[in-house]
N, C-alpha and C positions, 0 to 999 in steps of 0.2 A: 563833813556837814551832815547832820541828821535831818533829812528831808521830812520824815514823819513828825518829828518834834516841831519843826518850823512851820509845817503845813498840815495841821491835824485834821482838816476837813477833806483832805485828799488822800488817796492811797497810792503806794508805790511798790512795784515789783519788777523783777527781771525775768520774764518768761522765756527769753531766748538771749544768747550772747549779743550784747550791744543794743538790745531792745529794752527800753524803759517803758513799763506800762503805768500810765497815770490814770487813776480811777476816780471818777466823780462820786462823792458820797454826801449827798445833800439830804433834804427832807423828803417828803412823799414824791415819788417819781424823780428823785434826785434834783428837786428844785434847789436853786442856789440861794441860800441865805446870805446875810451880810458877810460872814466869815469866809464861806466858800468863794463868793464873788471876789473878795479882796485877795484871797490866796491865788486864784486863777489868773489874776492880773499880774501878780508878782513872781510866780514860780518860774517863768521862762528864763529870767536872768540867772537864777541859781542853777537851773538845769544845764546851762552852757558850761558851767565849771566842772561838770561830772566827767571824770575820766572814763573812757571806754564807751560812752554813750554814742550810738550811731544812728538811732531812730527812736521816735516816741510814738507809742500807741495809746490813744485816749479812748476810754470806754466808761460806761456808767455801771455802778454797782447794781447787782441783782438783775442784769439783763435789760436794763432800761437806760437810755442815754441821759436825757435831762429835760425836764419840763420848763426850764428857764428860771428867771428870777422869782423868788418867793414873795408872798404877800408881806412877810416881815421886812424884806429888803425895800419894798415899795413904801411901806409905812414909815420906815426909818428916814427915807428921803423926803417924805412929805412933812415930817415933823421937824426937820433940821436942815437949814440951808448948808451948813457945814457938811452934813452927810450927803446932800444932793451933789455938791461939788466934788466930794471925794469919789462918789460912785460914778460920776461923769468920767473922771480920769481913769477909773478902774475899767469902765466899759470900753474906753478907747484902747487901753493896754490889753484887755482880754482878747480883742480882735487882732491887734497888731503884734502881740506876743508870739503866737504861732507863725504868723507871716514872716516876722523878722528872725525867728529862730534858725540858726544855721544848719540844723539837721532836719531830715524829712520827718513830717508829722502825719500819722495815719489816724483816722477816726473810725471806730466801730459803732455805727449808728443803729441801735436796737430800739424797737418799740416806738419811742417818742423823742423828738428833738424840736423844741419850741423856744422862741425868743432867744435869750442869751445862750441857751443850750445849742440851738441851731447855729448861732453865730460861731460858737467854738467849733462845731462840726465842720462847717463850710470854710473856716479859716485854715483847717488842716490841708495839707498838700493833696492827700488822697482820702476821700470819704467813701467807706464801704457801708451801704445801708441794706437793711432787710427789705425785701420786696413789700412787705406789709407794714413797714414802719410809717409813722405819721410825722411829716415835716411841716412846720407852720411857723411863719414869722411872728404872728400874733399881736403885733403892736397896735394895729388899727382897731382890733376888737377891744383892746384895753383903753383906747381913746387917746393914744399918743402917736406921734409920727414914727414911721418905720426908720429907726436909726440903727444902732449897733452896726451890723455888717451889711445891711440890705442894699443901701445905695452904692456902697463900694463894690460888692461882689455880684449881686444878681444880674445887673444889665450885661456885664461881660460874660457871665456864665450862660444865661438863657436868652439874652436879647431883651430889648426895652419893652416890647409888646407883652411878652410873657411875664416879665418882672412887674409891670404895672398891673396886669391881671391878678396875679397871685398876692401882691402886696396891698393893692388898694381894696380888693374884695376880701382880703384875709382868707384866701382860698388855700386849704391844705393840699399837700401832695403825698402820695404814697412813695415809698422808696423806689418802686418800679417806675412811676411817672417821673420822679426826680432824675433817675438815670437817663430816661429817654430824652428829657429836656437838656441834660448836661449839667444839672445842679450838683450831682454826685458822680463819682467816677464809676462805681460798680453797684449793682443791686443783686443780691443773692437771696437764696431761701433764708427765712428768718432764723432758723436754727444754725445756720452756717456763717453768720456775720462775724463773730469773734474769730472763728477758725480762719476765715479768708483774710480778715484784717491783719491777723498775726502773721499769716503767710506773706502778705505784702510787706509788712514792716520788717520781717526777717530778710527778705530779698533786698530791701533797701539798705539794711544794716550791713549786708555783704558787698554792697556796691562801692564804687570809688568815692571816698569821703569828700575830697576836695572838689572833684568834678560835679558831684551831686549838689554841694553847697553853692557852687558858682552857677549851676543851671537854675536852681531854685531862686537864687538872688536875681538873676537876669529876668526870669519869667515874671517875678513879682513886681518888676518895674511897670508892668501893665497896670497894677493896682496903685502904685505910688503916683502915677499920673493923675489919679482921681482922689488923692487924699483931701483936697479942699472940699470936694463933694461929701466925703465921709464925715468930716468934722462939722460941716453945716448940718447934715442930717442928724448927727448925734446931738448937736446943740438944740435943734428944733424938737427932737424927741424929749429932751430934758426940760425944755420950756413947757411942754405939755403936762409935766408932772404937777404943775400948779394950776391946771385948768379944770373947768367944770366937766369936760368930757371924760376925764379920768375918773371922776366920782362915779359916774354912771357905769363906766367900763368895769371898774372894780366891783361895784355892787352886783352887776350882772354875773360876773365870774363867780363870786361867792354864792350867789343864789342859783347858779347853773342854769341861766336862761339867756336868750339873745339880748344884747343891749338895746336900749331905746334912747338914743342920744337926743339931747334937746336941740 
């Protein structure tokens, strides 16, 4: 299977034996347009068939992880109900794909991880962030409910009080703060993120394949208990894409000013 031909918006490399590097190659700051969003939702099934794959390392091209869904993706959803429904299921698979994937997944979170980009980073089994990286859910500033990964992952990772504070106020975290709260596994100096993430992925690739799979599968049952919460939050998020608050959120983002919601 030619992964590059099948998924042209992503990059693939083998930096170490057994370690597949999956690179996000989006628009500015690796924002995910319609094609990249669709490919990230589908790629995990094909990766399962790769012989010799023992761990996946996700990174962003150019030393930046991802600024999340692009304006183009949002505009496509607003213009077509068919596109809205398609992206809804893609958003579900983008989060559940890495969680369901039988091999360990490591994320190298550099500079920025926002929205769908943050969802992908936190759905990894081990996220290594730069101390100065900026992590932000971003949905409330846009004027839609915090869907994607937030309701599924944040309360278990950081507790309900901190989850509500950062999600409801749209309050960003640095990588250092995220490590302290338990949102990411490790925070390292910004220039060492990829090096450390690759080291972790290589160690996982050398581990016991079956035991790692079974341990990941068992641990993730903590998340499966809350799948109804996840699907409700995702549905409420997409309901917001037809609302008035989104209009102001989008306008504010494009004009680079704080939103003034009606």
